[in-house]
Backbone atoms as SQL, in Angstrom:
CREATE TABLE atoms (id INTEGER PRIMARY KEY, chain TEXT, resi INTEGER, resn TEXT, atom TEXT, x REAL, y REAL, z REAL);
INSERT INTO atoms VALUES
  (1, 'A', 1, 'MET', 'N', 134.163, 78.994, 81.868),
  (2, 'A', 1, 'MET', 'CA', 134.238, 80.066, 82.534),
  (3, 'A', 1, 'MET', 'C', 133.367, 81.395, 81.593),
  (4, 'A', 2, 'PRO', 'N', 132.292, 81.764, 82.227),
  (5, 'A', 2, 'PRO', 'CA', 131.459, 83.017, 81.369),
  (6, 'A', 2, 'PRO', 'C', 132.448, 84.169, 80.872),
  (7, 'A', 3, 'PRO', 'N', 132.115, 84.419, 79.559),
  (8, 'A', 3, 'PRO', 'CA', 133.094, 85.379, 78.969),
  (9, 'A', 3, 'PRO', 'C', 133.222, 86.665, 79.598),
  (10, 'A', 4, 'HIS', 'N', 132.323, 87.124, 80.273),
  (11, 'A', 4, 'HIS', 'CA', 132.394, 88.689, 81.036),
  (12, 'A', 4, 'HIS', 'C', 133.305, 88.388, 82.115),
  (13, 'A', 5, 'LEU', 'N', 133.302, 87.294, 82.729),
  (14, 'A', 5, 'LEU', 'CA', 134.449, 87.159, 83.966),
  (15, 'A', 5, 'LEU', 'C', 135.906, 87.049, 83.334),
  (16, 'A', 6, 'THR', 'N', 136.106, 87.169, 82.241),
  (17, 'A', 6, 'THR', 'CA', 137.488, 87.338, 81.809),
  (18, 'A', 6, 'THR', 'C', 137.793, 88.690, 81.546),
  (19, 'A', 7, 'GLY', 'N', 136.939, 89.677, 81.480),
  (20, 'A', 7, 'GLY', 'CA', 137.337, 90.923, 81.270),
  (21, 'A', 7, 'GLY', 'C', 137.550, 91.313, 79.800),
  (22, 'A', 8, 'GLY', 'N', 137.171, 90.373, 78.778),
  (23, 'A', 8, 'GLY', 'CA', 137.535, 90.637, 77.437),
  (24, 'A', 8, 'GLY', 'C', 136.043, 90.358, 76.621),
  (25, 'A', 9, 'THR', 'N', 135.221, 90.761, 77.489),
  (26, 'A', 9, 'THR', 'CA', 133.719, 90.657, 76.749),
  (27, 'A', 9, 'THR', 'C', 133.336, 92.146, 77.239),
  (28, 'A', 10, 'VAL', 'N', 132.298, 92.753, 76.246),
  (29, 'A', 10, 'VAL', 'CA', 131.714, 93.919, 76.862),
  (30, 'A', 10, 'VAL', 'C', 130.333, 93.889, 76.281),
  (31, 'A', 11, 'ASP', 'N', 129.360, 94.528, 76.867),
  (32, 'A', 11, 'ASP', 'CA', 127.925, 94.733, 76.196),
  (33, 'A', 11, 'ASP', 'C', 127.842, 96.075, 75.812),
  (34, 'A', 12, 'LEU', 'N', 127.517, 96.659, 74.653),
  (35, 'A', 12, 'LEU', 'CA', 127.381, 98.101, 74.550),
  (36, 'A', 12, 'LEU', 'C', 126.408, 98.248, 73.267),
  (37, 'A', 13, 'THR', 'N', 126.073, 99.780, 73.241),
  (38, 'A', 13, 'THR', 'CA', 125.425, 100.312, 72.144),
  (39, 'A', 13, 'THR', 'C', 126.216, 101.448, 71.583),
  (40, 'A', 14, 'ILE', 'N', 125.568, 102.469, 70.891),
  (41, 'A', 14, 'ILE', 'CA', 125.961, 103.425, 70.240),
  (42, 'A', 14, 'ILE', 'C', 125.172, 104.714, 70.617),
  (43, 'A', 15, 'VAL', 'N', 125.535, 105.722, 70.859),
  (44, 'A', 15, 'VAL', 'CA', 124.622, 106.946, 71.351),
  (45, 'A', 15, 'VAL', 'C', 124.911, 108.159, 70.408),
  (46, 'A', 16, 'ASP', 'N', 124.062, 109.096, 70.147),
  (47, 'A', 16, 'ASP', 'CA', 124.516, 110.176, 69.512),
  (48, 'A', 16, 'ASP', 'C', 124.920, 111.254, 70.066),
  (49, 'A', 17, 'GLN', 'N', 125.083, 112.658, 69.402),
  (50, 'A', 17, 'GLN', 'CA', 125.693, 113.646, 70.144),
  (51, 'A', 17, 'GLN', 'C', 124.998, 114.124, 71.307),
  (52, 'A', 18, 'LYS', 'N', 123.531, 113.854, 71.441),
  (53, 'A', 18, 'LYS', 'CA', 122.895, 114.378, 72.690),
  (54, 'A', 18, 'LYS', 'C', 122.732, 113.034, 73.663),
  (55, 'A', 19, 'ASN', 'N', 123.608, 112.006, 73.402),
  (56, 'A', 19, 'ASN', 'CA', 123.922, 111.003, 74.409),
  (57, 'A', 19, 'ASN', 'C', 122.497, 110.072, 74.507),
  (58, 'A', 20, 'ARG', 'N', 121.605, 110.030, 73.145),
  (59, 'A', 20, 'ARG', 'CA', 120.653, 109.214, 73.276),
  (60, 'A', 20, 'ARG', 'C', 120.850, 108.065, 72.232),
  (61, 'A', 21, 'GLN', 'N', 120.459, 106.879, 72.833),
  (62, 'A', 21, 'GLN', 'CA', 121.048, 105.610, 72.204),
  (63, 'A', 21, 'GLN', 'C', 120.133, 105.512, 70.856),
  (64, 'A', 22, 'LEU', 'N', 121.024, 105.013, 69.830),
  (65, 'A', 22, 'LEU', 'CA', 120.407, 104.600, 68.593),
  (66, 'A', 22, 'LEU', 'C', 119.525, 103.463, 68.498),
  (67, 'A', 23, 'ASP', 'N', 118.555, 103.605, 67.763),
  (68, 'A', 23, 'ASP', 'CA', 117.701, 102.447, 67.978),
  (69, 'A', 23, 'ASP', 'C', 118.361, 101.293, 67.485),
  (70, 'A', 24, 'MET', 'N', 118.451, 100.007, 68.106),
  (71, 'A', 24, 'MET', 'CA', 119.053, 99.025, 67.769),
  (72, 'A', 24, 'MET', 'C', 117.986, 97.802, 67.525),
  (73, 'A', 25, 'GLY', 'N', 116.675, 98.451, 67.800),
  (74, 'A', 25, 'GLY', 'CA', 115.860, 97.447, 67.457),
  (75, 'A', 25, 'GLY', 'C', 115.162, 96.318, 68.455),
  (76, 'A', 26, 'THR', 'N', 115.927, 96.248, 69.474),
  (77, 'A', 26, 'THR', 'CA', 115.518, 95.750, 70.847),
  (78, 'A', 26, 'THR', 'C', 116.076, 96.273, 72.145),
  (79, 'A', 27, 'LYS', 'N', 115.631, 96.028, 73.117),
  (80, 'A', 27, 'LYS', 'CA', 116.294, 96.659, 74.632),
  (81, 'A', 27, 'LYS', 'C', 117.405, 95.485, 74.560),
  (82, 'A', 28, 'TYR', 'N', 118.347, 95.863, 75.500),
  (83, 'A', 28, 'TYR', 'CA', 119.523, 95.370, 76.037),
  (84, 'A', 28, 'TYR', 'C', 118.779, 93.935, 76.877),
  (85, 'A', 29, 'LEU', 'N', 119.499, 92.975, 76.827),
  (86, 'A', 29, 'LEU', 'CA', 118.910, 91.590, 77.418),
  (87, 'A', 29, 'LEU', 'C', 117.572, 91.208, 77.114),
  (88, 'A', 30, 'GLU', 'N', 117.005, 91.948, 75.848),
  (89, 'A', 30, 'GLU', 'CA', 115.857, 91.292, 75.574),
  (90, 'A', 30, 'GLU', 'C', 115.997, 89.972, 74.460),
  (91, 'A', 31, 'PHE', 'N', 115.636, 88.920, 74.561),
  (92, 'A', 31, 'PHE', 'CA', 115.915, 87.689, 73.887),
  (93, 'A', 31, 'PHE', 'C', 115.186, 87.170, 72.872),
  (94, 'A', 32, 'ASN', 'N', 115.115, 87.371, 71.644),
  (95, 'A', 32, 'ASN', 'CA', 114.203, 86.885, 70.470),
  (96, 'A', 32, 'ASN', 'C', 114.997, 86.885, 69.325),
  (97, 'A', 33, 'THR', 'N', 114.453, 86.721, 68.188),
  (98, 'A', 33, 'THR', 'CA', 115.087, 86.613, 66.992),
  (99, 'A', 33, 'THR', 'C', 115.446, 88.179, 66.286),
  (100, 'A', 34, 'LYS', 'N', 114.775, 89.229, 67.029),
  (101, 'A', 34, 'LYS', 'CA', 115.297, 90.528, 66.710),
  (102, 'A', 34, 'LYS', 'C', 116.514, 90.784, 67.298),
  (103, 'A', 35, 'THR', 'N', 116.867, 90.214, 68.506),
  (104, 'A', 35, 'THR', 'CA', 118.136, 90.295, 69.061),
  (105, 'A', 35, 'THR', 'C', 119.365, 89.822, 68.232),
  (106, 'A', 36, 'TYR', 'N', 119.106, 88.786, 67.159),
  (107, 'A', 36, 'TYR', 'CA', 120.338, 88.235, 66.562),
  (108, 'A', 36, 'TYR', 'C', 120.801, 89.710, 65.802),
  (109, 'A', 37, 'THR', 'N', 122.281, 89.656, 65.725),
  (110, 'A', 37, 'THR', 'CA', 122.790, 90.853, 65.106),
  (111, 'A', 37, 'THR', 'C', 122.417, 90.915, 63.812),
  (112, 'A', 38, 'PHE', 'N', 122.191, 89.956, 63.057),
  (113, 'A', 38, 'PHE', 'CA', 122.001, 90.171, 61.495),
  (114, 'A', 38, 'PHE', 'C', 120.407, 89.523, 61.167),
  (115, 'A', 39, 'SER', 'N', 119.602, 89.855, 62.366),
  (116, 'A', 39, 'SER', 'CA', 118.159, 89.589, 62.044),
  (117, 'A', 39, 'SER', 'C', 117.417, 90.221, 60.845),
  (118, 'A', 40, 'LYS', 'N', 116.421, 89.353, 60.243),
  (119, 'A', 40, 'LYS', 'CA', 115.939, 89.719, 59.071),
  (120, 'A', 40, 'LYS', 'C', 114.580, 90.480, 59.550),
  (121, 'A', 41, 'SER', 'N', 114.240, 90.628, 60.778),
  (122, 'A', 41, 'SER', 'CA', 113.081, 90.922, 61.229),
  (123, 'A', 41, 'SER', 'C', 113.083, 92.451, 61.739),
  (124, 'A', 42, 'ILE', 'N', 114.253, 93.001, 61.216),
  (125, 'A', 42, 'ILE', 'CA', 114.474, 94.430, 61.753),
  (126, 'A', 42, 'ILE', 'C', 114.287, 95.681, 60.986),
  (127, 'A', 43, 'SER', 'N', 114.252, 96.896, 61.140),
  (128, 'A', 43, 'SER', 'CA', 113.901, 97.999, 60.098),
  (129, 'A', 43, 'SER', 'C', 115.161, 98.352, 59.306),
  (130, 'A', 44, 'LYS', 'N', 115.204, 98.733, 58.267),
  (131, 'A', 44, 'LYS', 'CA', 116.512, 99.208, 57.439),
  (132, 'A', 44, 'LYS', 'C', 117.226, 100.114, 58.440),
  (133, 'A', 45, 'LYS', 'N', 116.384, 101.014, 59.172),
  (134, 'A', 45, 'LYS', 'CA', 117.209, 102.104, 60.125),
  (135, 'A', 45, 'LYS', 'C', 117.947, 101.136, 60.935),
  (136, 'A', 46, 'VAL', 'N', 117.207, 100.427, 61.495),
  (137, 'A', 46, 'VAL', 'CA', 118.053, 99.660, 62.651),
  (138, 'A', 46, 'VAL', 'C', 119.260, 98.637, 62.135),
  (139, 'A', 47, 'LYS', 'N', 119.030, 98.415, 60.685),
  (140, 'A', 47, 'LYS', 'CA', 120.265, 97.313, 60.149),
  (141, 'A', 47, 'LYS', 'C', 121.466, 98.296, 60.059),
  (142, 'A', 48, 'ASN', 'N', 121.079, 99.746, 59.469),
  (143, 'A', 48, 'ASN', 'CA', 122.076, 100.704, 59.458),
  (144, 'A', 48, 'ASN', 'C', 122.870, 100.954, 60.753),
  (145, 'A', 49, 'ASN', 'N', 121.734, 101.057, 61.724),
  (146, 'A', 49, 'ASN', 'CA', 122.424, 101.576, 63.233),
  (147, 'A', 49, 'ASN', 'C', 123.449, 100.371, 63.635),
  (148, 'A', 50, 'ARG', 'N', 122.980, 99.010, 63.427),
  (149, 'A', 50, 'ARG', 'CA', 123.761, 97.978, 63.768),
  (150, 'A', 50, 'ARG', 'C', 125.317, 97.819, 62.992),
  (151, 'A', 51, 'LYS', 'N', 124.974, 98.332, 61.904),
  (152, 'A', 51, 'LYS', 'CA', 126.025, 98.394, 60.878),
  (153, 'A', 51, 'LYS', 'C', 127.266, 99.313, 61.348),
  (154, 'A', 52, 'LEU', 'N', 126.692, 100.461, 61.927),
  (155, 'A', 52, 'LEU', 'CA', 127.817, 101.341, 62.343),
  (156, 'A', 52, 'LEU', 'C', 128.321, 100.800, 63.515),
  (157, 'A', 53, 'LEU', 'N', 127.668, 99.924, 64.426),
  (158, 'A', 53, 'LEU', 'CA', 128.181, 99.380, 65.453),
  (159, 'A', 53, 'LEU', 'C', 129.320, 98.186, 65.411),
  (160, 'A', 54, 'ILE', 'N', 128.773, 97.410, 64.231),
  (161, 'A', 54, 'ILE', 'CA', 129.585, 96.402, 63.621),
  (162, 'A', 54, 'ILE', 'C', 131.007, 96.696, 63.029),
  (163, 'A', 55, 'ASN', 'N', 130.890, 97.861, 62.341),
  (164, 'A', 55, 'ASN', 'CA', 132.033, 98.434, 61.786),
  (165, 'A', 55, 'ASN', 'C', 133.160, 98.896, 62.769),
  (166, 'A', 56, 'ALA', 'N', 132.696, 99.671, 63.497),
  (167, 'A', 56, 'ALA', 'CA', 133.419, 100.209, 64.909),
  (168, 'A', 56, 'ALA', 'C', 134.096, 99.080, 65.497),
  (169, 'A', 57, 'MET', 'N', 133.319, 98.129, 65.867),
  (170, 'A', 57, 'MET', 'CA', 133.864, 96.960, 66.831),
  (171, 'A', 57, 'MET', 'C', 134.688, 96.042, 66.157),
  (172, 'A', 58, 'GLU', 'N', 134.364, 95.824, 64.829),
  (173, 'A', 58, 'GLU', 'CA', 135.370, 94.818, 64.095),
  (174, 'A', 58, 'GLU', 'C', 136.546, 95.894, 63.653),
  (175, 'A', 59, 'THR', 'N', 136.601, 97.005, 63.378),
  (176, 'A', 59, 'THR', 'CA', 137.646, 97.724, 63.089),
  (177, 'A', 59, 'THR', 'C', 138.748, 97.656, 64.366),
  (178, 'A', 60, 'ALA', 'N', 138.269, 97.635, 65.574),
  (179, 'A', 60, 'ALA', 'CA', 138.822, 97.490, 66.595),
  (180, 'A', 60, 'ALA', 'C', 139.446, 96.143, 67.028),
  (181, 'A', 61, 'GLY', 'N', 139.207, 95.059, 66.212),
  (182, 'A', 61, 'GLY', 'CA', 139.270, 93.863, 66.565),
  (183, 'A', 61, 'GLY', 'C', 138.520, 92.969, 67.379),
  (184, 'A', 62, 'PHE', 'N', 137.449, 93.422, 67.716),
  (185, 'A', 62, 'PHE', 'CA', 136.262, 92.614, 68.564),
  (186, 'A', 62, 'PHE', 'C', 135.636, 91.825, 67.512),
  (187, 'A', 63, 'VAL', 'N', 134.767, 90.802, 68.230),
  (188, 'A', 63, 'VAL', 'CA', 134.119, 89.745, 67.428),
  (189, 'A', 63, 'VAL', 'C', 132.497, 90.006, 68.364),
  (190, 'A', 64, 'ASN', 'N', 131.742, 89.704, 67.468),
  (191, 'A', 64, 'ASN', 'CA', 130.360, 89.494, 68.067),
  (192, 'A', 64, 'ASN', 'C', 129.893, 88.156, 68.141),
  (193, 'A', 65, 'TYR', 'N', 129.115, 88.301, 69.267),
  (194, 'A', 65, 'TYR', 'CA', 128.298, 86.775, 69.689),
  (195, 'A', 65, 'TYR', 'C', 126.973, 86.994, 68.935),
  (196, 'A', 66, 'PRO', 'N', 126.621, 86.367, 67.956),
  (197, 'A', 66, 'PRO', 'CA', 125.607, 86.636, 66.690),
  (198, 'A', 66, 'PRO', 'C', 124.106, 86.352, 67.417),
  (199, 'A', 67, 'LEU', 'N', 123.979, 86.104, 68.496),
  (200, 'A', 67, 'LEU', 'CA', 122.682, 85.890, 69.075),
  (201, 'A', 67, 'LEU', 'C', 122.455, 87.298, 69.700),
  (202, 'A', 68, 'GLU', 'N', 123.286, 88.035, 70.144),
  (203, 'A', 68, 'GLU', 'CA', 123.233, 89.240, 70.890),
  (204, 'A', 68, 'GLU', 'C', 123.947, 90.477, 70.238),
  (205, 'A', 69, 'TRP', 'N', 123.040, 91.533, 69.636),
  (206, 'A', 69, 'TRP', 'CA', 123.750, 92.483, 68.819),
  (207, 'A', 69, 'TRP', 'C', 124.829, 93.416, 69.722),
  (208, 'A', 70, 'TRP', 'N', 124.462, 93.386, 71.025),
  (209, 'A', 70, 'TRP', 'CA', 125.419, 94.338, 71.972),
  (210, 'A', 70, 'TRP', 'C', 126.501, 93.539, 72.532),
  (211, 'A', 71, 'HIS', 'N', 126.699, 92.183, 72.354),
  (212, 'A', 71, 'HIS', 'CA', 127.525, 91.421, 73.053),
  (213, 'A', 71, 'HIS', 'C', 128.848, 91.201, 71.931),
  (214, 'A', 72, 'TRP', 'N', 130.011, 91.871, 72.581),
  (215, 'A', 72, 'TRP', 'CA', 131.521, 91.839, 71.827),
  (216, 'A', 72, 'TRP', 'C', 132.653, 91.364, 72.693),
  (217, 'A', 73, 'SER', 'N', 133.276, 90.447, 72.038),
  (218, 'A', 73, 'SER', 'CA', 134.596, 89.853, 72.529),
  (219, 'A', 73, 'SER', 'C', 135.883, 90.378, 72.037),
  (220, 'A', 74, 'TYR', 'N', 136.746, 90.607, 72.895),
  (221, 'A', 74, 'TYR', 'CA', 138.368, 90.565, 72.463),
  (222, 'A', 74, 'TYR', 'C', 139.239, 89.813, 73.548),
  (223, 'A', 75, 'GLY', 'N', 139.746, 88.923, 73.084),
  (224, 'A', 75, 'GLY', 'CA', 140.840, 88.028, 73.904),
  (225, 'A', 75, 'GLY', 'C', 140.394, 87.096, 74.734),
  (226, 'A', 76, 'ASP', 'N', 138.981, 86.974, 74.724),
  (227, 'A', 76, 'ASP', 'CA', 138.548, 85.693, 75.416),
  (228, 'A', 76, 'ASP', 'C', 138.606, 84.491, 74.385),
  (229, 'A', 77, 'ARG', 'N', 138.144, 83.437, 75.061),
  (230, 'A', 77, 'ARG', 'CA', 138.100, 81.870, 74.495),
  (231, 'A', 77, 'ARG', 'C', 137.137, 82.229, 73.074),
  (232, 'A', 78, 'TYR', 'N', 135.914, 82.910, 73.174),
  (233, 'A', 78, 'TYR', 'CA', 135.000, 82.804, 72.041),
  (234, 'A', 78, 'TYR', 'C', 135.948, 83.736, 70.875),
  (235, 'A', 79, 'TRP', 'N', 136.417, 84.870, 71.253),
  (236, 'A', 79, 'TRP', 'CA', 137.296, 85.643, 70.193),
  (237, 'A', 79, 'TRP', 'C', 138.331, 84.738, 69.736),
  (238, 'A', 80, 'ALA', 'N', 138.903, 84.076, 70.521),
  (239, 'A', 80, 'ALA', 'CA', 140.242, 83.011, 69.797),
  (240, 'A', 80, 'ALA', 'C', 139.594, 82.094, 69.003),
  (241, 'A', 81, 'ALA', 'N', 138.388, 81.446, 69.341),
  (242, 'A', 81, 'ALA', 'CA', 137.867, 80.581, 68.338),
  (243, 'A', 81, 'ALA', 'C', 137.465, 80.964, 67.204),
  (244, 'A', 82, 'VAL', 'N', 136.745, 82.408, 67.080),
  (245, 'A', 82, 'VAL', 'CA', 136.064, 82.822, 65.845),
  (246, 'A', 82, 'VAL', 'C', 137.376, 83.284, 65.029),
  (247, 'A', 83, 'LEU', 'N', 138.389, 83.731, 65.361),
  (248, 'A', 83, 'LEU', 'CA', 139.526, 84.211, 64.728),
  (249, 'A', 83, 'LEU', 'C', 140.440, 83.034, 64.629),
  (250, 'A', 84, 'ASN', 'N', 140.336, 81.801, 64.824),
  (251, 'A', 84, 'ASN', 'CA', 141.204, 80.817, 64.764),
  (252, 'A', 84, 'ASN', 'C', 142.719, 80.832, 65.426),
  (253, 'A', 85, 'LYS', 'N', 142.568, 81.795, 66.566),
  (254, 'A', 85, 'LYS', 'CA', 143.747, 82.151, 67.435),
  (255, 'A', 85, 'LYS', 'C', 144.151, 80.812, 68.227),
  (256, 'A', 86, 'LYS', 'N', 145.548, 80.514, 68.390),
  (257, 'A', 86, 'LYS', 'CA', 145.953, 79.412, 69.119),
  (258, 'A', 86, 'LYS', 'C', 145.576, 79.449, 70.707),
  (259, 'A', 87, 'TYR', 'N', 145.540, 80.713, 71.088),
  (260, 'A', 87, 'TYR', 'CA', 145.164, 81.019, 72.562),
  (261, 'A', 87, 'TYR', 'C', 144.332, 82.358, 72.808),
  (262, 'A', 88, 'SER', 'N', 143.717, 82.413, 73.731),
  (263, 'A', 88, 'SER', 'CA', 143.153, 83.383, 74.116),
  (264, 'A', 88, 'SER', 'C', 144.019, 84.353, 74.914),
  (265, 'A', 89, 'ILE', 'N', 143.843, 85.698, 75.370),
  (266, 'A', 89, 'ILE', 'CA', 144.623, 86.607, 75.720),
  (267, 'A', 89, 'ILE', 'C', 144.223, 86.567, 77.122),
  (268, 'A', 90, 'TYR', 'N', 142.787, 86.572, 77.390),
  (269, 'A', 90, 'TYR', 'CA', 142.269, 86.631, 78.845),
  (270, 'A', 90, 'TYR', 'C', 141.731, 85.378, 79.296),
  (271, 'A', 91, 'ASP', 'N', 141.846, 85.087, 80.575),
  (272, 'A', 91, 'ASP', 'CA', 141.466, 83.989, 81.401),
  (273, 'A', 91, 'ASP', 'C', 140.485, 84.433, 82.439),
  (274, 'A', 92, 'GLY', 'N', 140.076, 83.623, 83.337),
  (275, 'A', 92, 'GLY', 'CA', 138.923, 84.239, 84.280),
  (276, 'A', 92, 'GLY', 'C', 139.594, 85.075, 85.465),
  (277, 'A', 93, 'ILE', 'N', 139.216, 86.117, 85.840),
  (278, 'A', 93, 'ILE', 'CA', 139.622, 86.950, 86.821),
  (279, 'A', 93, 'ILE', 'C', 138.973, 86.753, 88.186);
């Protein structure tokens, strides 16, 4: 079952005080090596912006799918596997 169908996966970014998206180095759903969360092909500014996202999401208990900086899971099968949980919280809906 695709992770988004469980309700335990979100795609997101960060916006500033003026509701402008921070530069994350690629567009949403753009697929290349720059979309990798820890890509070596992105600028220092983009790395810092992604670090903000990573820190916020990991603090909240989410895990990232490393090929897509925007893709975060909580409670689905991927989350359970990464965190060595015995069970996921969510199943298909």
